[in-house]
N, C-alpha and C positions, 0 to 999 in steps of 0.2 A: 504494500500500500504506500503510495507516494504522498506522505503527509507534509503539509506546508509548515514552515517554522512559525512559531508564535511570536507576534510583534506587539501584542496588546500590553499597555502599561498596567502596572500593579498599583492598587490602592492599599495603603497600610491602615489597618483597622485599629481601634483603640486598645485592643488586647495584644497588639504587636504582630498579629497575623496579617497576611496579604491576600488580596482578592483581585483577579483580573478585572479590569474596568469594563470590558465588553464581554458579555456572555450570550449564550443561546437559549432562548425560551422554548418550552415544549407544550405550552397550553394550546389545545386544539390542533395538534399535529396529526391526531388520529380522528376517525369519524365521530367518536363519542368517548365518554370518560370511563367506559368499561375496561377493567384491567384484564382483558381477555388475551388469549394466546395470539389471536389474529391481530389485535391492536398492538400487542407488544412487538410483533414483527414489523408492523408499519412504522412504529416509533423508532425501532432499532435502525431501520433503513434510513430514516430522516436524520437521526442523530449521527449515524455513520458518515453521512455526507457533510454534516456540520464539522465533525472532527477532521475530515479530509480538507475542509476549507480553512482549517487553522484554529477553530474554536477550542478552548481548553477549559472553559467555564460553562457548565451545563446546569440549567435551572429547571427543576421539576417540582412536583407537589403530590401529596397523597391523594388529593381530590382530582388531579388531572387524569389519573389512571395510567400515567406514562412511566412510572418508576421501573417497571420490569423491562420495558423497551430500552430505557436509558441504560440500565444495567447490562443488558445484552450487547448494546453497542460498545460500551466501555470494555467489556470482556473480550470482544472480538477485535478491538482496535489495535492491540499491541502497544498501546501507549502506557507508559509507566503511571501507576496510580499517583505518584508524587507530582506528576506533571498535569494532573487534572484537578479541577475545583468543582465540587458537586454540591448543589444546594437543593434541599427539599423543604416542604412546608407542612405544618400540622393541619389535618383536616378539621373542619368545623365540628364534626361529631366526636372528636377525640380530646376535648378540652379538660375533662376530669383527669387528675394526676395519674391514676392507674392506666387510663387510656393513652396518656402521653407516652408513658414508658412502653406499654405494649405495642402501640402503633409505631413507635420509633424503632423498636426491634424489627418489626415487619418491614419498615422502610430500608433498614440495612440489608435485610434478606433480599428484598426486591431488587436492590441496586447491586447486590453481590459485593458489598464492601464491608470492612470491619470498622471503619471510621468515616463519619460524614463531616465535610468541611463547614457547612453552615445549615442550621435548622431554624426555621422561622415559624412563629404563630401566624397562620395565614390571615386571619381576621380577628379583631378584638371581641366582636359579638357582645357589646355592652347591654343589649336587651335580652340576652340569654344567660343561662347558668347563674341566675340571680345577680348578674352584672359582675361576676367575679372572674375577671381575666387575670387578676394578680396572681392567684394560686396557679393558674396555668403557666404564667410566665416563670414563676419559681420552679415549677417542674421541668420546664424546658431548659432553664439555666443550669439546673442541677445535672443535666446530662453531660455537661462539660467536665465536671469533676472526676468522672470515672474513665475519661479518655475516649469514649465512643464518639464524642462530638468536639470539634475544634472551636467552633464559635456559635453563639446563640443570638438570635435577633427576632425581629417582628416584621410584620407586613400589614400595610393598610392601617397603621396606628396614627391617629391624629394627635395634636399637641396635648390635649387633655389626657388621652390614654397613656402617652409617654410619661407625662409628669406624674401620673398616678402610680404606674408600676415602678418608676425610679424612686419616688418619694416613699413608697411603702416597703420596698425591698432593698434599696440601695444598689441594685443591680442594673447596669445600663446596657441596653442592647447594643451590639456592635454595628448593626445594620437595621434600617427601616426601609422596606421595599413598598413603594406606593405609586399611585397614578401621578405622573408628572410628564408634561409635554408642553410645547410652545403655547397652546391654548389654555393650559391649566398649570400655572407655575406653582400652585400649592404653597404659597409663600410662608404662611404661618407654620405649617408642618416642617418646611425646610429650615426655618429659623430655629425652631426648637431642636431639631437634629443637630444643627451646627453648634448650638449652645452647649449641648451635652456630648459633643464629639461622636455623634452617631453618623455613620456613613449613609449617604443618600443613594438609594437604588431605585431607578425608574423602571417600573413595568409599563408596558404599552407606551414606550418612549416616542413612538410616531403618532400617538393618539389612537384611542380605541376605535374610532370611526375613520381613522386615517385622513380626516379632513385637513389637517395641517399640511399634508403632502401636496395639496393643490393651492395653498395660500399664495397670493401674488408676490408678497415680499420674499417668501422662501424660494419660489420658482425663479424670481429675478436673480437672487443670489446664486442659485444653482446654475443658471444659464451663464452668468459671468464667470463662474468657477469651472465650468465644464464638468460639473458633478450632478448627481441625481438629487432630488429634494430630500430623499431619505438620508443620503450621506450628509447633507447640510444639517439636518435636524440632529442626527447622531453626533456630528462633530460639535454642535452647539452644546449638547449634553456633556461630551467629553471635556470641553474647555471649562465648563461650569464645575467640573469635578465629580459629576454624577457617575455612578455605575449604571450601565444600560444593558437591558435584556431584550433585544429585538428577536423576532421570530419569523421564519419563512420556511416553507417546505421546498422552495425552488433553489437549487444549487447556485444559480447565477445571482440570485438575490442574497444568499448567504455570503457569497464572495464580495458582493457589492457593499454589504453592511460592514464587512471587515476592512474594506479598503478606504479607511477614513483617517489614516495616520500619516499621509504624505502632504497634507496641507493644513493651514490654520486660518480660522476666520478672524477678520480684523475687529477692532473695538466697535466700529460703527455697524458692522454686520451683526455682531453679537447683540448690540443694543437694539437694533431693528427687530430682531427676533424676540427680544424681551418684551417689546411693546405689544406683542400679539396676545399676551395673557388676558383672558376674559374673566378672571376671578372664578367664583363658584359656578357661574353659568358655563364655564369651560369643562367642568367635570362631565365625563361620559359614563364611567363605571359606577357601581353602587356606592352609596355614601356609607363610610365606615361607622358612622354614628347610629345607623338604623339597620344596616345589612344583617340578615339572619341566615344567609347561606341557602 
């Protein structure tokens, strides 16, 4: 297998660990979220192409149904485990501490690894479990102590959620993965993350509905640069310091999304993209304050 060299910058987390700044997302790479053998084969094929394109950071989740396929692709890749960064996320039905431990063991088994690089609480679910996502956070953070998990973090946590788990436990997530793109800068959440040294990771970095890809400001910058609009948006994220997780099942798009490290946006170009923020109206995905999964 002719694997391309890795050129992705590394972000140093608050615990001293590093994470590749660009990763490959596996949401909806298979027809549905069933963890079936047929779906695992589909996901394994897609992830194999991503690894061939040079990705070394793979993002999956218990709820995606893609862990088995990711594990199969890793096993077949011939790439050293030390050269791969693997993230998964806790499913919404597994917030009770015993379910955290049990499901984490299953995640390791699905992925075929003895240690996971990053495990995130997928959603805070403040309207469920009597509003107790703090206990869930404690359980996830405890996984680091026995060596099975390198880093613990959260996903889709707003400022209030972050302040609560930090205030009640003293344990700071190393990463918060949440919706962030040019139309939704999610400024309050970003500011809280920066205040606590939490790395910002953008899921759906091109926008859930991909509307930013056709924005006139971005298309104009792309035309002047001889780049695609997706490359301009991903480069905007990279220069902000965001970790980004784009997804595509097309090999040419995978390669295109990786090819963003040979140019740099100027201050005026960055500022122009910053002006596209629509505030809360720019949110496309579920609201973390009310989402119940």
